[in-house]
N, C-alpha and C positions, 0 to 999 in steps of 0.2 A: 457329481465331479465334472469339470471344466473339461470341453474338450479342444485342444491345440492341433491346429494344423501347420507343418512344418516343411517348406519347400529344398530340394535337396540340393542341385547345381546354385554355387554362388551364397548358400546360405550354411549346408553343411560339409560339401564338396566344393572345393576351389578348381571349379573349373578354368578360370583365368591361368593360376597359375598352370595348371598341368599344360594348355594351348601356350602361354609363355613360353615355356620350358623346351615345348616339341618346336615351337617357331624358331626359336635362337638355335636350337641342334642342327637344323634344316638351313637355313637361310641368316643366320647371324644378328636377326633384328631383334627389334622389341616393339611394345604394343605401344601406340599413338593414342595415350586416354583421352584426350581432349575430341580426337575423331570416333572413338570408341562410346565417349560421352553424346556428340551430335547424331550419331545413329542410331545411341539406345541399343548396342548391339557389340557384344565382345568382338565379331567378324569385322566388325567396319575403322575396328583401331590398326588393324593391318594393312598394309601397302595394295591399294587395289588390285594389282597383278598377280598379287597371292592370294586373296580374299575367297577365291575359289576353291584352292586346295585347303586353303583352311577350314572353311565349313565343310571338305570333303575328312577331313579327320574327324570330325563327329560322325561319322560312317562306320570309319574304323573299328575292325574287331581287338578288344582292348581297352579304347580310349578311356571309356565310363568304367570301368574295372580298376582303373589305377589312380585313382584322383586323389589330390591329399587333401586331408581331413583338416577342414576350419579348425583353430587355435580354440579350446576348452569348450566347443561344442559335444564331444562325448559326456563330459565331467558333468555339462549343465541339464544336457537330455537325460542322460542318466538319472540325477534328482528329481528332474521335472516329471519326468516317466510316473514316479513313485507319488506324485500330489495332483497329477491330471492324465486325461485320456488323450496319448499323444497317437498323431498320425503323421507319418512319414507321406507327403505327397506329392509327386513328380510327373513331370508331363511327360514321359519317353516312349511314348509310341510314335513321334516323328524319327526316331532314330533306331530303327530296328532289334538293333544288336543291344541297344542299351537296358534293353528291359530284363535279360539274364545278368549283363553284368551290374546294373545298378543293384539288384536284388543281391548278388555276391557280395556288393561291396557294402551294403547297409549290414547285411549279416556277418560281415567280417569284423564292421568298423564299431558298429553297433549291436552287438550279441543280446544288451537286453530288451531288445524289439522282439515280438514275433513278427510270422508272417502276417498276421492280422493287421497289423497294425502300418504297414506299408501298402500305398497305393500309387499305383503305376498305372498312366492314365495318359488322355487326350487332351482333354480338357477340364481344367478345373470349376468351372463353374456350375458343376454338378455338386462340389461339395459343400457341406454344412458343417458349421462349427464356432465356435464362441472368440476364437481368436485364431487369425493365419500372420502368419509369417513368412514373407516371399520377397525375392530381388526385385520383382517387375512388378508394374503398378497396373498391368493390364489384367493379374490372374487379381488385384486388391479390388479392383472396380467394383465388380459385382457383387462381392463377397458380403453377406449379408450381417456378419459378426463383424468383431472389434480386428481390424488390418492392421498388421505393423510391417514397413519397409524395410526390408534387411538391406543395408548399405552398400552397394555393389559400385564399380568404375563406370557402368552404364546409368546408374540411374543417381548420379548426384545432381542433377538438376531438377530433380521431381520433389514436387513440395506437399501434395495433397494429402500425404500419410503421415502418419508419427511414426519416428524412423527410431531402428535399432541398430548402432553400428558395430555391434560386435557380441559375441557370445558371455560376457561380461555385462554388458547390457540387458540382456534376454535374461539371464539371472537374475538383476535386479528386477526387473519389471515382473517377474515372475515367482521367483521364490525368497 
């Protein structure tokens, strides 16, 4: 059975929508997607004077616990879970609150996964599998299997990897 690694943030969890909603409620502004793309970071999409506060939001209790689920990800992953050895792999140790919050979020929104299928780590370079779906090219650069870049606002100018634009694309590729 082929093994597939799936990232969490910006792949199954809509971190951008959560941050955008928080920012709009606090400051009334919106993300500048051109700036986000130029800096290859969600944080860069916000005005420079607010970037430190936006980054701090990632450390706040509850942020990772209440992220919106990416459209179609639940249905596609549930079906893929019958056909592949799936692991959700998330770089979580940078934000200590995210460890428990990501675990709880995953168990609530993807109850068909077991705790054995969750890898919350600091560096994905150690991970091996047949396929990896991630929104950051830096995680795919050292991957020995077949990498897929999941489209996100910060990676639109990245062209080194085959791309999956949605969970419907994932279904077409894997199911």
